[in-house]
N, C-alpha and C positions, 0 to 999 in steps of 0.2 A: 478369500471370498468375503470375509468380514470387512476388510478395507474397502473393497470395491463397492459393497453395499452402502457404506458410509458416504462414499464419494457420490453415488447416484442420488441419495436421499436429499442432499442439500444443494442441488444444482440451481434451482430457480431463485431469483433475487429475494422474494419474500421468505422462502424456506431457509435461504442462506442467512437472512437477517434474524430469523427465529433461532436458528442453530447458534449463531454468534451470541445472541442474548443469553440463551441457556448455558452456553459455554462460560460466559463471564459470571453469571450469578451462581454457578455451581461452586465457586470459590469466593464467598462473601468478603473475606479478609483481603484477599488479593484484589478483588473488585474495588474495595474501599481505598486501598493503598494507591492503586493506579489512578483512581479519580483524584486523589489528593495531589499526586505528582503532576497530572495534567492541569489541575487547578493552579498549582504553584507556578508552572510554566506561564500560564496565561496572566497570572497576577504579576510576576516579575517583569514580563514584557510590557504590560500595561503601565506599571510603575515607572519603568525606564523611559517609556514613550512620553510620560507626562512630566518628567523632571530633567534636571540639568545634566550636562555631560558627565559630571562626577558620578551621578547615580547610574547613568547609562553604562559606564565602564565597569560598574559593579554588578548590576542586575542582568545585563545582556549575557555576559559570560556565564553567570550562574544558570540562567535559563538554558543556555546552550549545553552546559554539562548535564542538566537534568534531561534535556531532549536526547542527548547522546545515550544516556542510560536507558531512556525509553526505547530507542532503536534497538538496543541490546536486548531488552525484554521482549520486543517484537520478534526477534530471532529465536528467543527462548520459546515463544508461542508457536513459531513455525516448526521448531524441533519437536515440540510436544505433539503437534498435530500430525507430523510425519509418523510418530510412534503411537498414533491412535489415542492421544490424550482427549479427555472429555471435559476438562475445566482449566481455568487459568493456572499455569504452573507456579510452583513456589519461586519466589524471588530470591535469586542467588547473586549477591553483590559482585563477586569476582566474574562469574559467567556473564552477567549483564554488562559489566564494564568492558570486558574483552570483546564480546559480541558487538557492543555499541561502537567501539573504536573502529573495528573492522567494517561494520555495516556502514558507518558514516563515510569511510574512505571509498567504499564501493559505490554507494549511492551518489556521492559527490562526482565521481568519475563518470558514471553513466548519465548523471544530470547534465554535466558539462558537454558530453557528446550529444545528447538530445537537444540541449540549448543551442549548440553550434549548428546542428542540422536544421532546426526550426528557424533560426535566425537567417541562415543562408536561403532557405525557402522563401521566407517573408521578403527578403531583399530582392530575390529573383522575380517574385510575383507583385512586388510593390504593395504588400498588404501587411497588416499587423500580425505579430506572431500568434499562432493558433495553439492554445494549450487545451487538450481534450478534457481534462478534469475540470478546469475552470469553465469551459464551454458547457459541460453537462450540468454543473451546479449553478451557473449564472447564464441560463439560456437566453433570457430576454436581452441582457447586456451584450451577449455575443452577437445576437441577430442585429441589434442596433449598430454594432461596431462594423459589420460587413455589409450593411443595407445599401449604402450608396456606391458600392464597388461593382465592377463588371461581374454579372452573375455567373458567366461561364468560367472565367478565370478564378473567381472566388470558390466555386464548387471544386474545380481542379485542385486548387491550393488546399482546401480542407481535406479532400480525399487523400492527397499525398502526405499531408501533415499527420493525419490519423494513421496511415501506414507506417510512417517513421516512428510515431509514438508507440504503436503496438510492438514493432520489432525491437526497439530499445527496451521496452518494458518486459518483453518475453525473455530476453537475454539477462536482464537485471534480476528478474524474479527467480530464474533458475540459478543464477549466481548466488543469490541470497539463500536459497534453499540448500544448495550444496554446502555453503558455509555453515548454515545451521545444522546440517547433518554430519558435521565433523570434518569438513574439508578445510584446506588451507586457503589463505587469502589469495595467493597467486594462482592456485589451482582453480579457484572459483572464476578466474578470468580466462580459462581455457575455452576459447570460442568454438573450436571444432567439437570439443566434448559436449559443450552446451547445445550446439546445433543437433548433435546426435540424440540428446535428451528430448529436444523438441520434436525431432523426427519420430521418436518412439511414442511420444504423447499424441502427436498428430497436429499439424499446424491449424487445420480447420477446427479441430476440437479445442485446442488451446485458445484460439480466437474467441470461440463461443463462451468458454469458461471465463476468460478475462473480461469480456463484455458484461457478463452477469455480475462480476465483482464491481465493475465501474457503475453499473446501474444500481446496485445495492448501495454504494457510497453516495450516488446522486440522490437516491430516495432519502437517505439520512441527512444529506446536506439541505434538502428542501424542507425537511422537518425542522431543522434548526432555524429556518426563517420564520416559522410560526410560533416558536416557543415563548415569545414575548407576551402572548395572551395569557400565560400561566402566572404572571406577576412574580411573586416572591420565589416561586419554584423554578423560574426560567433558568437561573444560573445553574442549578443542580441538573436540570434536564439537558442543558447545553453540554455540561461535562459528561453526562452519561452517553449522549449521542456522539460526542468527541471520542469517548472510549470505544464505542462500537465501530466508528469509522477506522480508528487505529487498529482494532483487533481484527476486523473483517478481512483486511488485506493480508495480514500475516497468516491468518488461518487459510486464506485462499492460496497463498504461496505454498504452504505446507500440503494442502490437499492435492494440488496439481503435481507436486513432486512425489507425493505418496503414490499417485496414480502411475507415474513413470516407473517407480520402483516395483510396483505390482506387475506392470506390463513387462518389465525387464526380466523379472523372475519367471513369469509365464513363458517368455520366449526361451529362456534357458532350459526349462522343463520340457518344452516341445522339441528342442534340439536334441536333448538327451533321449 
């Protein structure tokens, strides 16, 4: 009952944002370390962009390794959320490294699948690729991009693209949650088992929950556009918003998988 109460309380985007902020600030040291890591990734990428190939070969790989570690910490957040954690978990080097390698492999595979499907759709409809997250966070640019195209085929293309994005994301998120919950990398790709998980959660319910995660991320992305007004503090605010965007998705993955586990236990009890 405690788990189900937690799940219900932070469904709406604004409540989800507040919960994520409270979750992060409950561990000030972890909060600061993750801010530093995100800042270092941005700094290394910016430095590499502005310098010669020699520096690109040094700083791009360094940024990639830190990013990989961050993916691992994201799974640690998911694992902590599944177990009803209320603050950023302690950073464990070995756990984050192992999780990061496995998560990067998994995310790469799913991203390639999604990219191939979206590219195939864009080719069939003779339209630019439609990426849902970019569309939500850059709405004006997206509208301009499709403005001159046939409105009927454009709407059809967008609807089908959204469906593809959601389905791939559903399977990927459950895969990541299973991995965080102690599963093996190959086991996390068991599509039939993942489908049974989604059936237990409910496709409609999962769709609504994932939409709220996307809306929460979109709200934060739009906040990033206005932080230049804060002058000196804009860089710090940008890092904080980046941390919230990073955290909110991994918490969301943990919450939805936690709900699956609660429903699964409830079914077993009912059968008994």
